Legacy VTK file of the C-alpha trace (Angstrom):
# vtk DataFile Version 3.0
C-alpha trace
ASCII
DATASET POLYDATA
POINTS 119 float
171.396 86.811 32.504
175.180 88.588 33.015
174.851 91.360 35.095
175.876 90.957 38.569
176.723 92.832 42.107
178.922 90.738 44.488
179.526 92.660 48.033
182.733 90.434 49.332
184.292 90.063 52.817
181.018 90.262 55.011
182.014 89.922 58.865
179.518 89.598 60.643
179.335 88.412 64.761
177.012 85.089 65.883
175.516 83.097 67.495
175.093 80.341 65.340
176.742 76.349 66.072
175.779 72.549 66.438
178.257 72.171 69.006
178.058 72.412 72.803
179.176 76.407 73.925
179.012 77.695 70.118
175.979 79.595 70.494
176.503 81.578 74.191
178.629 83.169 72.689
179.300 85.953 69.576
181.269 84.038 66.836
182.855 85.556 63.116
181.395 84.978 60.278
182.637 85.636 56.889
180.159 86.222 53.922
180.148 86.423 50.371
177.409 87.287 48.616
176.979 87.389 44.419
173.642 89.077 43.140
172.342 87.660 38.948
170.118 90.476 38.257
169.496 92.612 34.974
171.778 96.047 34.766
169.984 97.629 31.855
168.039 100.411 33.385
171.083 101.122 35.958
173.353 101.540 33.271
171.537 104.306 31.101
170.120 106.486 34.384
172.873 106.239 36.191
170.041 106.608 39.458
170.431 104.245 42.211
166.448 103.436 42.452
167.457 101.297 39.084
169.864 98.773 40.465
170.038 96.737 43.837
171.538 98.696 46.955
174.352 97.480 47.651
174.162 98.757 51.410
171.010 98.091 52.059
171.909 94.158 51.270
175.035 94.516 53.425
173.201 95.784 56.020
169.732 93.185 56.299
172.924 90.114 56.204
174.485 90.905 59.086
171.417 91.672 60.869
170.842 88.816 60.373
173.146 86.697 61.144
172.952 88.914 64.623
170.327 89.134 65.436
169.095 85.644 64.882
170.364 81.782 65.498
170.949 78.647 63.723
172.855 75.515 64.387
173.818 74.935 60.877
175.485 77.085 57.966
172.942 75.707 55.816
170.474 77.564 57.542
172.026 80.510 58.503
172.208 80.430 54.384
168.392 80.355 53.661
167.063 82.851 56.179
169.983 85.077 54.078
169.367 83.950 50.425
165.488 84.182 51.341
165.552 87.620 52.563
167.473 88.527 49.220
164.991 87.267 47.380
161.857 89.288 48.740
163.603 91.943 46.593
161.911 91.520 43.084
164.755 92.203 40.912
167.489 89.460 41.964
167.157 86.627 39.256
169.962 84.448 41.514
171.559 85.207 44.699
174.748 82.260 46.181
176.057 82.722 49.888
179.342 81.952 51.679
179.633 81.431 54.576
182.316 80.803 56.346
183.629 80.201 60.416
186.796 81.111 60.017
189.453 79.155 61.554
187.121 76.691 64.169
188.948 73.281 62.679
192.476 73.987 63.992
192.840 77.330 61.663
191.123 76.209 59.135
187.573 77.890 57.509
184.676 75.633 56.510
182.461 77.574 54.521
178.884 76.514 52.807
177.906 77.671 49.441
174.066 78.207 48.882
172.399 78.807 45.920
168.856 80.346 44.885
167.208 81.350 41.329
163.704 82.724 40.952
161.411 80.336 39.593
163.040 77.655 41.653
161.370 77.028 44.871
LINES 1 120
119 0 1 2 3 4 5 6 7 8 9 10 11 12 13 14 15 16 17 18 19 20 21 22 23 24 25 26 27 28 29 30 31 32 33 34 35 36 37 38 39 40 41 42 43 44 45 46 47 48 49 50 51 52 53 54 55 56 57 58 59 60 61 62 63 64 65 66 67 68 69 70 71 72 73 74 75 76 77 78 79 80 81 82 83 84 85 86 87 88 89 90 91 92 93 94 95 96 97 98 99 100 101 102 103 104 105 106 107 108 109 110 111 112 113 114 115 116 117 118
């Protein structure tokens, strides 16, 4: 399967971090999501119901980042992937989360992947 939807440049604010004080204030997080799915029906129908609504995925990612709080980006990423994988059309998903500018201007990122049928 090679059909994909990518959502790049998601900026959400949340309270995530392992260091003292990181979870006391809102911080920016930059997120990218890539979904692999079968777009055959959508190619023929031109109907939103036959594809994955990327606006809905975007809203769900922003909600998770802003409403939940974790120490690790890995845990935040797992929560996002678990939510995305509830969409039955998604065969696999990759999420990349960055904390911009926290390491003397450098941005650490975590990239996680989940696939249907791999647990």
